[in-house]
C-alpha positions in Angstrom: 78.4 -47.8 80.9 81.4 -47.3 78.6 84.1 -46.0 80.0 87.6 -44.8 78.7 90.3 -44.2 81.0 93.7 -42.5 79.6 92.9 -44.2 76.4 96.3 -43.7 74.4 97.3 -44.8 70.7 100.2 -44.4 69.1 101.3 -45.5 65.6 105.5 -45.0 65.5 106.3 -41.7 66.7 102.6 -40.2 66.0 100.3 -40.0 68.9 96.8 -40.4 67.5 94.9 -40.2 71.0 95.9 -39.2 73.7 95.0 -40.1 77.2 91.4 -40.0 76.6 88.9 -40.5 79.5 85.2 -40.3 79.3 82.3 -41.9 80.8 79.6 -42.9 78.1 76.1 -43.9 79.9 74.2 -46.6 78.2 71.7 -45.3 75.2 73.4 -42.2 75.0 73.9 -40.5 71.4 77.1 -38.6 71.3 78.5 -37.0 68.3 82.5 -36.8 68.2 83.7 -33.8 66.4 86.8 -32.2 65.2 89.2 -30.8 62.1 90.6 -33.7 60.3 93.5 -35.5 61.8 92.0 -34.6 65.6 91.8 -38.0 66.3 88.1 -39.1 66.0 88.3 -41.9 64.3 91.3 -43.9 65.4 89.3 -43.2 68.9 86.3 -45.2 67.6 88.8 -48.1 66.2 90.8 -48.4 69.6 87.6 -48.4 71.1 86.8 -51.9 69.7 90.2 -52.9 69.1 90.4 -52.6 65.0 93.3 -50.2 66.5 95.3 -51.4 69.5 95.7 -48.9 72.3 98.9 -48.0 73.9 97.7 -47.6 77.2 95.1 -46.9 78.9 91.3 -49.2 79.5 88.0 -49.3 77.8 85.3 -50.9 80.0 81.9 -51.7 79.2 79.7 -52.8 82.1 82.7 -53.1 84.6 84.4 -55.5 81.9 87.9 -54.4 80.7 88.0 -54.7 77.1 91.8 -53.8 76.4 92.7 -57.5 77.6 90.5 -59.8 75.6 91.7 -62.1 73.1 90.4 -64.8 70.6 86.3 -65.4 71.1 86.6 -62.9 73.8 87.5 -60.3 71.3 85.2 -61.3 68.8 82.0 -61.2 71.1 83.4 -57.6 72.0 83.3 -56.5 68.5 79.9 -57.8 68.0 78.7 -56.3 70.8 80.4 -53.0 69.3 79.4 -53.0 65.8 81.1 -50.6 63.6 79.4 -48.4 60.6 82.3 -47.3 58.0 82.1 -44.1 55.5 82.5 -46.3 52.6 79.9 -48.6 53.3 82.0 -51.9 53.5 79.4 -53.9 51.6 80.1 -56.7 49.2 79.1 -55.2 45.7 78.7 -58.4 43.8 76.3 -59.8 46.5 72.4 -59.1 47.4 71.4 -57.2 50.0 69.8 -60.0 52.2 73.2 -61.4 52.1 75.5 -58.5 52.8 73.2 -57.8 55.9 73.2 -61.4 57.1 76.7 -61.5 57.0 76.3 -59.5 60.3 75.1 -63.2 62.0 78.8 -64.5 60.8 80.0 -64.3 64.6 76.9 -66.3 65.6 76.6 -68.5 63.0 78.8 -71.4 61.2 81.0 -69.8 58.3 79.9 -72.5 55.9 76.3 -70.9 55.9 77.8 -67.6 54.7 79.8 -69.2 51.8 76.9 -71.6 50.9 74.2 -68.5 51.5 71.9 -71.3 53.1 71.2 -69.2 56.1 69.1 -70.7 59.0 64.9 -69.1 58.0 65.2 -67.1 61.5 68.2 -65.4 60.4 66.4 -64.3 57.0 63.5 -63.1 59.3 65.7 -61.2 61.4 67.5 -59.7 58.5 64.2 -58.7 56.5 63.0 -57.0 60.0 65.9 -55.3 60.1 65.7 -53.6 56.1 61.6 -53.1 57.2 62.6 -51.0 59.6 64.4 -48.9 57.3 62.2 -49.0 54.4 64.4 -51.0 51.8 63.0 -54.5 52.3 62.2 -54.0 48.7 65.4 -54.3 47.9 66.4 -57.1 49.4 67.5 -58.9 45.8 69.3 -56.0 44.4 73.0 -56.0 43.9 74.8 -54.2 46.9 76.7 -52.2 44.3 73.3 -50.9 42.4 72.4 -49.0 45.2 72.5 -45.2 46.0 75.3 -44.3 48.9 72.1 -43.1 51.2 70.8 -46.8 50.4 73.8 -48.4 51.0 74.9 -47.0 54.1 71.2 -48.1 55.5 72.1 -51.7 54.5 75.3 -51.3 56.4 73.5 -49.9 59.4 70.9 -53.4 59.0 73.8 -55.3 58.6 75.8 -53.9 62.1 71.9 -54.2 63.8 72.1 -57.9 62.8 75.1 -58.6 65.3 73.1 -57.6 68.1 75.2 -55.1 69.4 74.9 -53.0 72.5 77.0 -50.1 71.0 77.3 -48.5 67.1 80.6 -46.6 66.3 79.7 -44.9 63.3 83.1 -43.6 61.8 81.7 -40.6 59.2 78.8 -42.3 58.1 77.8 -39.2 56.0 80.7 -37.6 54.7 80.1 -39.1 51.4 76.6 -38.7 51.3 74.7 -35.7 49.6 72.1 -33.6 51.8 68.8 -35.9 51.2 70.9 -38.8 52.1 72.9 -37.5 54.7 69.4 -36.6 56.8 68.0 -40.1 55.7 71.1 -42.0 57.1 71.2 -39.9 60.8 67.6 -40.4 61.0 68.5 -44.4 60.8 70.8 -44.0 63.5 68.6 -41.6 65.9 66.3 -44.6 65.0 68.5 -47.2 66.4 69.5 -45.1 69.1 65.8 -44.0 70.3 63.8 -46.9 69.3 66.4 -49.7 70.3 68.2 -48.0 73.3 71.8 -48.5 71.8 74.7 -46.3 72.4 76.2 -44.4 69.2 79.3 -42.8 68.7 79.3 -41.2 65.5 82.0 -39.2 64.0 80.7 -36.1 62.3 82.1 -33.1 60.2 78.8 -30.9 60.4 78.0 -29.0 63.6 74.6 -28.5 62.2 74.2 -32.6 61.8 75.8 -32.9 65.7 74.1 -30.3 67.1 70.5 -31.6 65.5 71.0 -35.2 66.2 73.4 -35.5 69.2 72.9 -35.9 72.8 76.1 -35.0 73.8 79.3 -33.5 71.7 82.9 -34.6 72.5 85.4 -32.2 70.7 89.0 -33.4 69.8 92.2 -31.7 69.1 95.7 -33.4 68.3 93.9 -36.5 69.4 93.1 -34.8 72.8 89.4 -34.2 74.2 88.9 -30.5 74.3 85.3 -29.8 74.7 82.9 -32.1 76.6 79.4 -31.0 76.7 75.7 -30.7 75.5 75.3 -29.3 71.9 73.6 -26.2 73.3 77.1 -25.5 75.1 79.1 -25.8 72.0 78.8 -21.8 71.0 79.8 -20.8 67.4 82.7 -18.9 70.1 83.5 -22.1 71.6 83.3 -24.2 67.6 86.3 -21.3 66.7 88.2 -22.5 69.1 87.9 -26.4 67.8 88.2 -25.6 64.5 90.3 -22.5 64.1 90.3 -21.4 60.1 87.8 -24.5 59.4 85.1 -22.9 61.5 83.5 -21.2 59.2 83.3 -24.3 57.1 81.6 -26.7 59.8 79.5 -24.0 61.3 77.0 -24.0 58.3 74.6 -21.3 57.7 71.4 -23.4 59.0 71.0 -23.2 62.8 68.0 -24.9 63.0 68.7 -28.7 62.4 66.1 -30.9 61.6 65.2 -32.9 64.7 65.9 -36.6 64.6 62.7 -39.2 64.2 61.3 -40.5 67.2 
């Protein structure tokens, strides 16, 4: 179980995350929702220590992750893998080597520099790509792919870290509707088939309601809603999003269910 206890993160005089306390069972798919600037991205970055908490604790399986450093911090970031909005791939490298970069915490750095990965690592990378129907792209440069393809490559790279948690920070914000569905299906597959805990920042409430087991709504750095998608009524959404509510509620109330 992932536990956040009074988690607070400040930047100068700005308090981006304020006294957040949550308990997230292993294997749950959690959608983090709220307006831009609500603290969603900072919350995810604080969980895996890309942003340092000012106070509070991040606990995973009864171990406090807020005080670890060095090799223990690297191991925590391996187990708590990030998927970013802008993919963060190396455009000049082919897809296979981008995916294999996920093994850097578990293999000598010289293998990445010389591209002499072990046969076992290469097999794992091809298997990950095959899971998301993109193994045929292994030899293509990453910067030649569509946005949806690049994000699936980024998810494969995250899986190569052998994580227990996936933190997806606005993973579909820059994608068209078709690729949005493909990437959300990929995250659902990671959650359902591999049993990984997924925390995913989302702007669209249709997506959040259609894919997530639980929604956590944030406003001004605080958690102001925590419940099932069914419990987030349009009235509650309007209170959470204010004037932006009509934009995020959307006309389609029957979101496509995730893949099994």
